[in-house]
C-alpha positions as CSV (number, residue, x, y, z in Angstrom):
1,M,-91.2,-121.0,-103.8
2,T,-90.0,-123.4,-106.4
3,S,-89.0,-127.0,-105.4
4,L,-85.5,-126.3,-106.2
5,S,-85.4,-123.2,-104.1
6,A,-87.1,-125.1,-101.2
7,G,-84.1,-127.4,-101.1
8,G,-81.3,-124.8,-101.9
9,R,-82.0,-122.7,-98.6
10,F,-80.4,-125.8,-97.0
11,L,-77.2,-125.4,-99.5
12,V,-74.2,-123.5,-98.7
13,M,-72.3,-123.5,-101.9
14,G,-69.1,-122.9,-103.3
15,V,-68.8,-119.9,-105.9
16,P,-67.6,-121.0,-109.3
17,E,-64.3,-119.0,-110.6
18,T,-66.3,-117.4,-113.4
19,L,-69.8,-115.8,-112.5
20,D,-70.9,-116.5,-115.9
21,S,-74.6,-116.4,-117.1
22,A,-74.9,-120.1,-116.4
23,A,-74.0,-119.7,-112.9
24,R,-76.0,-116.7,-112.2
25,R,-79.2,-118.4,-113.6
26,A,-78.4,-121.8,-111.3
27,I,-78.0,-119.6,-108.2
28,R,-81.3,-117.4,-108.8
29,E,-83.1,-121.2,-109.2
30,M,-81.7,-122.5,-106.2
31,Q,-81.7,-119.8,-103.8
32,P,-78.8,-121.3,-101.8
33,G,-78.8,-120.3,-97.9
34,G,-75.2,-119.2,-98.5
35,F,-71.8,-118.8,-100.4
36,I,-68.5,-120.3,-99.7
37,L,-64.7,-118.6,-100.8
38,F,-62.1,-120.3,-101.8
39,G,-58.5,-119.2,-103.7
40,R,-60.4,-119.3,-107.0
41,N,-62.6,-116.5,-106.0
42,I,-60.0,-114.4,-104.1
43,G,-56.5,-114.9,-105.6
44,L,-53.2,-116.9,-104.5
45,P,-50.4,-115.4,-102.4
46,P,-47.5,-115.1,-104.5
47,I,-45.3,-118.0,-103.3
48,P,-43.0,-119.4,-105.8
49,D,-42.9,-123.3,-106.4
50,A,-40.2,-125.3,-107.7
51,E,-41.0,-124.8,-111.2
52,G,-40.9,-120.8,-110.6
53,R,-44.7,-120.4,-110.7
54,T,-46.5,-118.3,-108.1
55,G,-50.2,-117.7,-107.3
56,E,-51.8,-114.3,-109.0
57,P,-53.1,-112.6,-106.1
58,G,-56.6,-110.9,-106.5
59,K,-57.9,-107.5,-106.2
60,A,-59.5,-106.4,-103.0
61,R,-62.2,-104.3,-104.6
62,D,-63.3,-107.3,-107.0
63,L,-63.8,-109.5,-104.3
64,R,-66.1,-106.8,-102.4
65,A,-68.0,-106.6,-105.8
66,L,-68.5,-110.5,-106.4
67,L,-70.0,-110.7,-102.9
68,D,-72.1,-107.4,-103.4
69,E,-73.4,-109.3,-106.6
70,L,-74.1,-112.5,-105.1
71,R,-76.4,-110.8,-102.6
72,T,-78.3,-109.6,-105.6
73,L,-78.9,-113.1,-106.8
74,V,-80.8,-114.4,-103.7
75,E,-83.8,-113.0,-102.1
76,H,-82.8,-113.5,-98.7
77,E,-79.6,-112.4,-96.8
78,P,-77.3,-115.1,-97.2
79,V,-74.7,-116.7,-95.1
80,V,-71.4,-115.7,-96.3
81,C,-68.4,-118.0,-95.3
82,I,-64.8,-118.5,-95.5
83,D,-61.8,-120.2,-93.7
84,Q,-60.1,-117.6,-92.3
85,E,-58.1,-119.3,-89.6
86,G,-54.3,-118.1,-89.8
87,G,-51.5,-119.5,-91.4
88,R,-51.9,-121.4,-94.4
89,V,-55.8,-121.7,-93.9
90,S,-56.3,-117.7,-94.6
91,R,-58.1,-117.1,-97.9
92,L,-57.7,-113.5,-97.8
93,R,-53.7,-113.8,-98.0
94,G,-54.6,-114.2,-101.6
95,L,-55.6,-110.7,-102.2
96,A,-53.0,-108.1,-103.1
97,G,-51.9,-106.5,-99.9
98,G,-53.3,-109.4,-98.2
99,A,-51.3,-110.6,-95.3
100,E,-51.0,-113.7,-93.5
101,P,-51.7,-114.3,-89.8
102,P,-49.8,-116.7,-87.4
103,T,-51.1,-120.1,-87.2
104,A,-53.4,-120.9,-84.2
105,R,-50.2,-123.4,-83.0
106,S,-48.0,-120.2,-83.3
107,L,-50.2,-117.9,-81.2
108,A,-51.0,-120.8,-78.5
109,E,-47.3,-121.7,-78.2
110,T,-46.9,-117.6,-77.0
111,G,-49.1,-118.4,-74.2
112,D,-50.2,-114.6,-75.4
113,A,-53.8,-114.2,-74.4
114,A,-53.9,-110.4,-75.8
115,A,-52.3,-111.4,-78.9
116,I,-54.9,-114.2,-79.7
117,R,-57.7,-111.5,-79.1
118,R,-55.7,-109.2,-81.5
119,H,-56.0,-111.9,-83.8
120,G,-59.6,-112.5,-83.4
121,R,-60.4,-108.8,-83.7
122,L,-58.4,-108.1,-86.6
123,T,-59.8,-111.1,-88.4
124,G,-63.4,-109.9,-87.8
125,R,-62.7,-106.3,-88.9
126,L,-61.1,-108.0,-92.2
127,L,-64.2,-110.1,-93.0
128,R,-66.8,-107.4,-92.1
129,L,-64.9,-105.0,-94.7
130,F,-66.1,-107.6,-97.5
131,G,-69.5,-108.3,-96.0
132,I,-68.4,-112.1,-94.8
133,N,-70.7,-112.8,-92.2
134,L,-69.5,-116.2,-90.9
135,D,-65.7,-117.3,-90.2
136,L,-65.4,-121.3,-90.2
137,C,-63.1,-121.5,-87.1
138,P,-62.2,-121.7,-84.3
139,V,-60.8,-125.2,-84.6
140,L,-61.5,-127.5,-81.6
141,D,-59.9,-130.2,-82.5
142,V,-56.6,-131.1,-80.1
143,A,-52.9,-131.5,-81.8
144,Y,-52.0,-134.6,-79.8
145,D,-49.7,-135.5,-82.7
146,H,-48.4,-132.5,-84.6
147,S,-47.0,-134.8,-87.3
148,A,-50.4,-136.7,-88.1
149,D,-51.3,-136.1,-91.7
150,N,-55.0,-135.5,-90.7
151,S,-55.6,-131.9,-92.2
152,V,-55.6,-130.1,-88.8
153,Q,-51.6,-129.7,-88.4
154,N,-50.7,-126.3,-87.3
155,R,-54.5,-125.6,-87.2
156,C,-55.1,-126.7,-83.3
157,W,-55.3,-124.1,-80.5
158,G,-53.3,-126.5,-78.2
159,E,-52.0,-129.9,-77.3
160,T,-54.8,-130.5,-74.2
161,P,-58.3,-130.1,-74.5
162,E,-57.7,-127.2,-71.7
163,E,-55.4,-125.3,-73.6
164,V,-57.6,-125.5,-77.0
165,A,-61.0,-124.4,-74.9
166,R,-59.0,-121.5,-72.9
167,N,-57.2,-120.4,-76.3
168,A,-60.1,-120.8,-78.9
169,A,-62.2,-118.9,-76.6
170,S,-60.0,-115.9,-76.6
171,F,-60.1,-116.0,-80.2
172,N,-64.1,-116.5,-80.6
173,R,-64.8,-114.0,-78.4
174,A,-63.2,-111.3,-80.0
175,L,-64.2,-112.8,-83.4
176,R,-68.0,-112.4,-82.5
177,A,-67.2,-109.2,-80.9
178,E,-66.6,-107.5,-84.4
179,G,-70.1,-108.8,-85.7
180,V,-69.0,-112.0,-87.4
181,L,-70.3,-115.2,-86.6
182,S,-68.2,-118.4,-85.6
183,C,-68.1,-122.1,-86.4
184,G,-66.6,-124.6,-84.1
185,K,-65.2,-127.8,-85.9
186,H,-65.0,-130.5,-86.6
187,F,-67.1,-132.5,-84.3
188,P,-66.9,-135.4,-83.0
189,G,-63.2,-134.7,-83.9
190,Y,-60.5,-135.2,-86.3
191,S,-58.0,-135.0,-83.2
192,R,-57.0,-138.8,-83.2
193,A,-57.4,-139.2,-87.1
194,S,-54.6,-140.7,-88.8
195,V,-55.3,-139.7,-92.4
196,D,-56.6,-136.5,-94.0
197,P,-60.4,-136.8,-94.9
198,H,-60.2,-134.4,-97.8
199,I,-58.3,-137.8,-99.2
200,E,-59.3,-140.9,-97.2
201,L,-62.4,-141.5,-94.8
202,P,-60.8,-141.7,-91.3
203,V,-62.0,-144.6,-89.0
204,I,-61.5,-143.6,-85.1
205,R,-62.0,-146.5,-82.7
206,E,-61.5,-144.9,-79.6
207,P,-64.0,-145.5,-76.6
208,R,-66.6,-142.8,-75.9
209,A,-64.8,-141.9,-72.9
210,V,-61.9,-140.5,-74.9
211,F,-64.3,-138.9,-77.0
212,E,-65.8,-137.3,-73.7
213,K,-62.2,-135.7,-73.3
214,D,-61.9,-134.3,-76.7
215,W,-64.8,-132.8,-76.3
216,L,-63.9,-130.5,-73.6
217,P,-63.5,-127.4,-75.9
218,Y,-67.0,-127.9,-77.3
219,R,-68.7,-127.8,-73.7
220,R,-66.7,-125.1,-72.6
221,L,-67.7,-122.9,-75.9
222,I,-71.2,-124.8,-76.9
223,K,-73.2,-121.4,-75.8
224,D,-70.5,-119.1,-77.4
225,V,-70.1,-120.4,-81.3
226,D,-72.8,-119.7,-83.7
227,F,-72.2,-122.9,-86.0
228,I,-70.7,-125.9,-85.6
229,M,-69.2,-128.0,-88.6
230,T,-69.6,-131.9,-88.3
231,A,-66.7,-134.2,-89.6
232,I,-66.2,-136.6,-92.1
233,G,-65.3,-139.7,-90.6
234,L,-66.3,-143.0,-89.3
235,Y,-66.6,-143.3,-85.4
236,P,-67.8,-146.8,-84.6
237,T,-68.3,-146.4,-80.9
238,L,-70.5,-143.3,-81.4
239,D,-72.4,-144.7,-84.2
240,S,-72.4,-148.4,-85.3
241,S,-74.7,-147.7,-88.4
242,G,-71.2,-147.2,-90.8
243,L,-72.6,-143.7,-91.6
244,P,-70.0,-141.0,-91.7
245,G,-70.3,-138.3,-88.9
246,T,-71.4,-135.5,-90.9
247,V,-74.6,-137.6,-92.1
248,S,-75.0,-139.4,-88.7
249,E,-78.4,-138.8,-87.1
250,R,-76.9,-140.3,-83.6
251,I,-73.6,-138.0,-84.0
252,L,-76.3,-135.0,-84.5
253,S,-78.2,-136.2,-81.5
254,I,-74.9,-136.2,-79.2
255,L,-74.3,-132.6,-80.2
256,R,-77.8,-131.4,-80.1
257,E,-79.3,-133.3,-77.3
258,E,-76.7,-134.7,-74.9
259,L,-73.8,-131.5,-75.2
260,G,-77.1,-129.0,-75.7
261,F,-75.9,-127.0,-78.8
262,A,-78.6,-124.7,-79.8
263,G,-77.0,-123.1,-82.4
264,W,-76.7,-124.1,-86.0
265,V,-74.9,-127.0,-87.6
266,I,-73.2,-127.2,-90.9
267,T,-71.4,-130.4,-92.9
268,D,-67.7,-130.3,-93.6
269,D,-67.5,-130.4,-97.4
270,L,-69.6,-133.4,-99.2
271,D,-67.8,-133.1,-102.0
272,M,-64.6,-134.9,-100.4
273,G,-63.6,-137.9,-102.0
274,A,-63.5,-139.8,-98.5
275,L,-67.4,-139.1,-98.6
276,T,-68.3,-139.5,-102.1
277,R,-66.6,-142.9,-102.3
278,H,-68.8,-144.2,-99.3
279,V,-72.2,-142.6,-99.7
280,G,-74.0,-141.2,-102.7
281,L,-74.5,-137.2,-102.6
282,E,-78.1,-137.6,-102.7
283,E,-78.3,-140.1,-99.8
284,A,-75.9,-137.8,-97.8
285,V,-77.6,-134.5,-98.2
286,Q,-80.8,-136.3,-97.3
287,R,-79.6,-138.0,-94.3
288,A,-77.7,-134.8,-93.3
289,V,-80.9,-132.5,-93.5
290,S,-83.1,-135.1,-91.8
291,A,-81.1,-135.3,-89.0
292,G,-81.0,-131.6,-88.3
293,T,-78.2,-130.2,-90.1
294,D,-79.2,-126.4,-91.2
295,H,-76.5,-126.1,-94.2
296,V,-75.0,-128.6,-96.1
297,L,-71.7,-127.6,-97.8
298,I,-70.8,-128.4,-101.2
299,C,-67.9,-126.5,-102.5
300,H,-66.9,-127.4,-106.1
301,D,-69.2,-128.9,-108.7
302,L,-72.2,-126.6,-110.0
303,A,-74.3,-129.6,-111.5
304,R,-73.7,-131.6,-107.9
305,M,-75.0,-128.3,-106.1
306,T,-78.2,-128.6,-108.0
307,L,-78.7,-132.5,-107.4
308,A,-78.3,-131.7,-103.9
309,A,-81.0,-128.9,-103.8
310,E,-83.2,-131.4,-105.7
311,A,-82.8,-134.0,-103.3
312,I,-83.4,-132.0,-100.3
313,A,-86.3,-130.6,-101.9
314,R,-87.8,-134.3,-101.8
315,L,-87.8,-134.9,-98.2
316,P,-90.8,-135.0,-96.1
317,V,-92.5,-131.5,-95.8
318,S,-92.2,-131.8,-92.0
319,V,-88.5,-132.0,-92.1
320,L,-88.4,-128.9,-94.5
321,K,-90.7,-126.8,-92.1
322,A,-88.5,-127.5,-89.1
323,G,-85.5,-126.7,-90.8
324,R,-87.1,-123.7,-92.6
325,R,-87.7,-122.2,-89.2
326,R,-84.0,-122.5,-88.0
327,L,-82.7,-120.9,-91.1
328,E,-85.3,-118.0,-90.7
329,K,-84.2,-117.4,-87.2
330,L,-80.4,-117.3,-88.5
331,E,-81.3,-114.8,-91.2
332,R,-82.4,-112.3,-88.4
333,R,-79.0,-113.1,-86.7
334,L,-76.8,-111.8,-89.5
335,P,-75.2,-108.6,-89.4
336,K,-76.0,-105.9,-92.0
337,T,-73.1,-105.3,-94.4
338,G,-70.9,-102.3,-94.0
339,R,-69.0,-100.1,-96.7
340,F,-65.6,-101.1,-98.1
341,S,-62.6,-99.2,-97.6
342,M,-59.2,-100.0,-99.1
343,K,-57.7,-97.6,-96.4
344,A,-59.4,-100.0,-94.1
345,F,-58.1,-102.8,-95.6
346,D,-54.5,-101.8,-96.0
347,E,-54.4,-100.8,-92.1
348,I,-55.8,-104.4,-91.1
349,N,-53.3,-105.9,-92.9
350,D,-50.5,-103.6,-91.8
351,A,-51.8,-104.7,-88.2
352,I,-51.8,-108.5,-89.4
353,R,-48.3,-108.1,-90.4
354,K,-47.0,-106.5,-87.2
355,L,-48.7,-109.4,-85.4
356,R,-47.3,-112.0,-87.2
357,E,-43.5,-110.8,-86.8
358,E,-44.4,-110.5,-83.1
359,V,-45.7,-114.2,-82.7
360,L,-43.0,-115.5,-85.3
361,G,-40.1,-113.0,-84.9
362,P,-38.2,-110.8,-86.8
363,G,-37.4,-111.9,-90.3
364,A,-40.3,-114.9,-90.7
365,P,-41.3,-115.0,-94.1
366,A,-44.6,-113.3,-95.2
367,F,-46.1,-116.5,-96.6
368,T,-46.0,-120.1,-95.2
369,P,-44.2,-122.1,-97.9
370,G,-45.2,-125.5,-99.1
371,R,-43.9,-128.7,-97.3
372,S,-42.4,-130.0,-100.9
373,K,-45.1,-132.6,-101.5
374,I,-46.6,-130.5,-104.1
375,S,-46.4,-126.8,-105.2
376,P,-48.4,-124.2,-103.1
377,V,-50.5,-123.1,-106.6
378,E,-51.5,-126.4,-106.8
379,A,-52.3,-127.2,-103.4
380,A,-54.4,-123.9,-103.0
381,L,-56.6,-125.2,-106.2
382,L,-56.7,-129.0,-104.9
383,S,-57.9,-128.8,-101.5
384,P,-61.1,-127.4,-99.7
385,V,-58.8,-125.9,-97.2
386,N,-56.0,-124.6,-98.9
387,T,-53.6,-126.7,-96.8
388,V,-50.5,-126.4,-98.7
389,G,-49.2,-130.0,-98.9
390,D,-52.1,-132.0,-99.7
391,R,-50.8,-134.8,-101.3
392,T,-52.2,-135.7,-105.0
393,S,-51.3,-139.4,-104.9
394,G,-54.5,-141.4,-104.4
395,A,-56.9,-138.2,-104.5
396,P,-60.1,-138.7,-106.3
397,A,-60.6,-137.3,-109.9
398,E,-62.7,-134.3,-108.7
399,Y,-59.4,-132.9,-106.8
400,R,-57.0,-133.4,-109.3
401,L,-55.8,-130.6,-111.5
402,P,-56.7,-130.5,-115.2
403,A,-54.0,-130.7,-118.0
404,R,-52.0,-127.6,-117.9
405,T,-52.3,-125.5,-121.2
406,S,-49.1,-123.5,-120.2
407,A,-46.2,-123.7,-118.1
408,T,-47.3,-120.6,-116.0
409,P,-51.0,-120.3,-115.3
410,K,-52.8,-117.2,-115.4
411,G,-54.7,-117.7,-111.9
412,P,-56.7,-120.3,-110.3
413,T,-58.6,-122.7,-112.3
414,P,-61.8,-124.5,-111.3
415,C,-61.0,-127.3,-108.7
């Protein structure tokens, strides 16, 4: 094992848009613990923007071929994860023939537990076709304010902690029954954030007693989710150190020791501008792993991924050994990859379309349009969660689009 691969095992990396020789070499050297997929790897749904541009859908077989190749580049079974929630945050809607499931909010408002379970089953079946073994959901935040610009609009399973716990549990059980691992997010919570952490660092000053109420979904699902994702935000009443939650030893101790979470912890994207303007990358990844995080998530820049792996490898041997033991246990837990079938892909997506129509009513659009801030094409490229409508004003440079070379892009460009 090289020093780079010793750190790389703690990394879940975003896959470059082009898997060229340099990217393949970097993956072989880093031996990342896993991969995360975005629109640039999958394709974009054909939603026209104000200028008439549309995304270019990808091909299902090409996605499966990409994931099969990625597995050949590492010497272990990797975590392969995706944000496949429903509504805008549904990566696989970017495939030709791909459907967009209804949002968690829409499903919750029906009060139909059977529909929620069906959504979970269909999601699990779809991911297994491609060899995706971890879905980064359910969102366990609470929709106290549907208008809040805090990145979780329409992604929450209810307006009260009880409602979220009940509905998320139904989805979670169905997803995991299909052999896909799940991830509750975002601890200790974005429910009361007033800004989008992809752009600005939220500061949530609620007293501990308020967080205790918000944590009801975590307490109810603590033994039933495989992963929990930690949030990028400042929580001064929980940790007075000034460190964002996703790199905070104190917040990890609340999750592990007080709530009793025995599964695996993954950070939110450490490429987010909200974090990078406050904590350097190397310090962030070292603090996260030292605190007991199993996987650090870096989504966009290959050079930064290499820096992160190098920084983790410099941690004390005792820290790395403890983390490796948890990762070896995780590897034994990952499901085997099955066969791909276009027939199954089409059948599942037909069922998703039917579910969408039942939940939203006849005549509902096939895809969720933008909210007029920026185009769907731009949003899918800009935002780590592809939430259509993330604003560009004030966004850090790493999330701004490169200069266009033509009026109509051929497909996704690197974020």
